[in-house]
N, C-alpha and C positions, 0 to 999 in steps of 0.2 A: 504494500500500500504506500503510495506516494503522499507524504504529508507536506503541505505548504504552510509555513509559519514564520513568525518573527519572534522577538523576545517577549512579546506581550500576548500573542494570540495565535491560535491555530485557525487558518483560513479554510483549509480543505483537506480531506482525506480521500484520496482517489484509488479505489481498489484496482489492482492489476496493472498499475502504471509504473513505468521505470523512471529512475532519477534523471535519465537523459531527456525525458519529455517535460521536465520542469519548466524550462524557459518557454516552450510552446504553450503549455497550459496557462502560464501567467499571461503571456501575450494574448491568447485567445479568450481565456475565461476570467482573468483578473487584471485587466489593463491598468487599473488604479494602483496595483502593486508593482508595476514594472519599474518605477524609479527606485523603489526599495530593493527590488531584486538586483538592479544594476549597481546599487550602492552596497550591496552585500548584507543588508539588514533583513531582507525577506529571503528565506532559505528553503531548502527541501531536504527530506530524508526519507528513507525507506524503512517501514516496519512490516511485520507480518500481515498478510492479507486476512488472517483469521482474527486480527484485533478488532474489537468493537469500537467504531469511531466515537460513540457517545462516552466511552471510558477513557478517552485520551485527555491528558493534562500536560501543561508545561511544567517542567521540573528543571530548575536552574537554566531556564531559557531554551530547553529542548523538549520536544514532545516525547511522551512515553505513555504506556497504558497503565491505568491504575492497578494496583495489586489487589488480590482477593480481600485482604484486610481493609484496604481503603474503601473498596466497594461495600463491604459489610458495615463499616463505620458510617458511610453515607446512608445506607438503608436504615440503620439504627437512628440516625438523625432526621429521617424523613418525617414530615408532619403527619400526625394522626388525623385522618379526615373527620372522624367523629368528634375529636377534641376541637378541631378548627370550627366545625359547625356549631358546637356548643358555645364557643367563644364568640362567634359572630352573632348568634341568637342573643347571648347575654349583653353584648355591646349594643345591639339594636334595641333591646328592651330598655337599657339604661338611657339611651338617647331619646327614645319615645317618652319615658318617664320625665326626663329633664325638660323636654320641649312641651310636654303637657302641663307641667308646673308653671312654665313661663308663658303659657297660652299661645305658643307658636304652632301647635298641632291640636287637632280634635280627633279623639279616638272614639269610634263607634263600632263595637264588636271587634272584628278582625281588621277593620278598615282604618287606616291612619291617613288623615287629610291635613294639608297645611291650613292653618286657621284663616289666612287671607282668602284662600280658595273656597273654604267652607262658607265663609260669610258672604262672598260674592254669589255662590250658588244659592244660598238662602234668600238673598235679595232678588235674584233672578226668578226663583220659584215663587216668591211672594208677589212679584209684579205681574206674573202671568196668571196667577190664580184669581186676581181681582178683575 
């Protein structure tokens, strides 16, 4: 796999490509990197075609595949969807409670409406009823 990178970023991982094709790929697919390539800051290297491109990282300015331990640590740090949902629900309820206290929203059952919109709808309903 041909990796196109600089010291800060991996730009591409091209399976089945040779290092000799680097300049052509930059010219044809990444023309904005051409000046960096010519200056020597954008480089290429070959790693195994079996590597997972999503597991590539820069380490001391060069790409490498994450180790199994690094992948496991990332998985352990992954957010828990149920916890995220609970946090979002709690924050939403806190915001609604605060806005209700200040009169900025009107809560009717499960429906939350901006107070300014609720009052304009009430005025609109009142004027058409008469």
